[in-house]
ZAGU-588682 format. One record per residue: x, y negated, z negated of N, C-alpha, C in turn; residue in one letter. Coordinates in steps of 0.2 Angstrom, whole numbers, plus 2048, in hexadecimal, padded with zeros to 3 digits. Last residue first. Example, Ala and Ser with C-alpha at 12.3 -4.5 7.8 and 13.67 -1.06 7.14 Angstrom:
BEGIN
- 840, 80B, 7DD, 844, 805, 7DC, 840, 800, 7D9, s
- 842, 81C, 7D9, 83E, 816, 7D9, 842, 810, 7D9, a
***
This chain:
BEGIN
- 0E3, 085, A9A, 0E6, 08A, A95, 0E5, 087, A8E, s
- 0DD, 07B, AA2, 0DA, 082, AA2, 0DD, 087, A9C, r
- 0E6, 070, AA0, 0DF, 070, A9E, 0DC, 077, A9E, k
- 0F1, 075, AA7, 0F2, 073, AA0, 0EA, 073, A9D, t
- 0EE, 076, AB4, 0F0, 07C, AB0, 0F0, 07B, AA9, v
- 0EA, 068, AB7, 0E5, 06D, AB7, 0E7, 073, AB3, v
- 0F7, 062, AB5, 0F1, 060, AB1, 0EC, 066, AB1, i
- 0FF, 068, ABE, 100, 069, AB7, 0FB, 067, AB3, h
- 0F9, 065, ACA, 0F9, 06C, AC8, 0FA, 06D, AC0, t
- 0FB, 057, ACA, 0F4, 05A, ACA, 0F4, 061, AC7, v
- 109, 057, ACB, 106, 054, AC5, 0FF, 057, AC4, i
- 10C, 05E, AD7, 10E, 061, AD0, 10B, 05E, ACA, g
- 106, 056, AE0, 103, 05C, ADF, 105, 05F, AD8, a
- 10F, 04B, ADE, 108, 04A, ADC, 105, 051, ADB, i
- 11B, 051, AE3, 11A, 04F, ADC, 113, 04E, ADA, i
- 117, 054, AF0, 119, 059, AEC, 118, 057, AE4, i
- 115, 047, AF5, 10F, 04B, AF4, 111, 051, AF0, l
- 122, 042, AF4, 11D, 03F, AF0, 117, 043, AEF, l
- 128, 04A, AFE, 12B, 04B, AF7, 125, 048, AF2, a
- 121, 045, B09, 121, 04C, B07, 123, 04E, B00, g
- 126, 039, B09, 11F, 03A, B08, 11E, 041, B06, v
- 134, 03B, B0C, 132, 038, B06, 12A, 039, B04, n
- 132, 040, B19, 136, 044, B13, 134, 041, B0D, y
- 12C, 037, B20, 129, 03D, B1F, 12C, 041, B1A, f
- 135, 02B, B21, 12F, 02B, B1D, 12C, 032, B1B, n
- 145, 02A, B20, 140, 02E, B23, 13A, 02E, B1F, y
- 14F, 023, B19, 14B, 01F, B1E, 145, 023, B21, d
- 155, 02B, B11, 151, 027, B0E, 14C, 023, B13, v
- 15E, 035, B14, 158, 036, B17, 152, 031, B14, l
- 16C, 037, B0F, 16A, 031, B13, 163, 032, B17, d
- 16E, 03F, B05, 16E, 042, B0C, 16D, 03D, B11, a
- 16B, 038, AF9, 172, 03A, AFB, 173, 03D, B02, f
- 15D, 037, AFB, 162, 031, AFA, 169, 033, AFC, y
- 158, 043, AFB, 158, 03F, B01, 15C, 039, B01, s
- 15C, 048, AEF, 15F, 04B, AF4, 15E, 046, AFB, l
- 151, 041, AE8, 158, 040, AE6, 15D, 042, AEC, i
- 146, 047, AEE, 147, 040, AEE, 14E, 03E, AED, l
- 147, 054, AEA, 147, 053, AF1, 149, 04B, AF2, m
- 146, 053, ADC, 14D, 056, ADF, 14D, 054, AE7, l
- 139, 050, ADB, 13E, 04B, AD9, 145, 04D, ADC, a
- 133, 05B, AE0, 132, 055, AE4, 137, 050, AE2, g
- 137, 064, AD6, 139, 065, ADD, 138, 05F, AE1, l
- 131, 05F, ACB, 138, 05F, ACB, 13B, 060, AD3, v
- 124, 062, ACE, 126, 05B, ACD, 12E, 05A, ACD, i
- 124, 06F, ACF, 122, 06B, AD6, 125, 064, AD4, l
- 126, 073, AC2, 12B, 075, AC7, 12A, 071, ACE, i
- 11B, 06E, ABC, 121, 06B, ABA, 126, 06D, ABF, l
- 111, 076, AC2, 111, 070, AC3, 117, 06C, AC1, g
- 115, 083, ABD, 115, 082, AC4, 115, 07A, AC6, l
- 115, 089, AB0, 11A, 084, AB2, 11A, 082, AB9, n
- 10B, 092, AB1, 10A, 08D, AAC, 10F, 087, AAE, k
- 10F, 09B, ABB, 109, 097, ABC, 109, 091, AB7, k
- 11A, 0A2, AB6, 11B, 09C, ABA, 115, 098, ABC, y
- 11E, 0AA, AA8, 118, 0A7, AAB, 119, 0A1, AAF, n
- 129, 0B7, AA9, 128, 0B0, AA7, 122, 0AE, AAB, m
***
């Protein structure tokens, strides 16, 4: 399976899961966790755009 093509989508889903888990694990008040998830989502969006344009 070609994971390089789906890497952006995997990062977006990972960031979203981190945000969902932070809600249930009562980590919403910790900014470093939420900012980390946001950066992973943004990196996933940028990666998805770059990989899609190259292929």
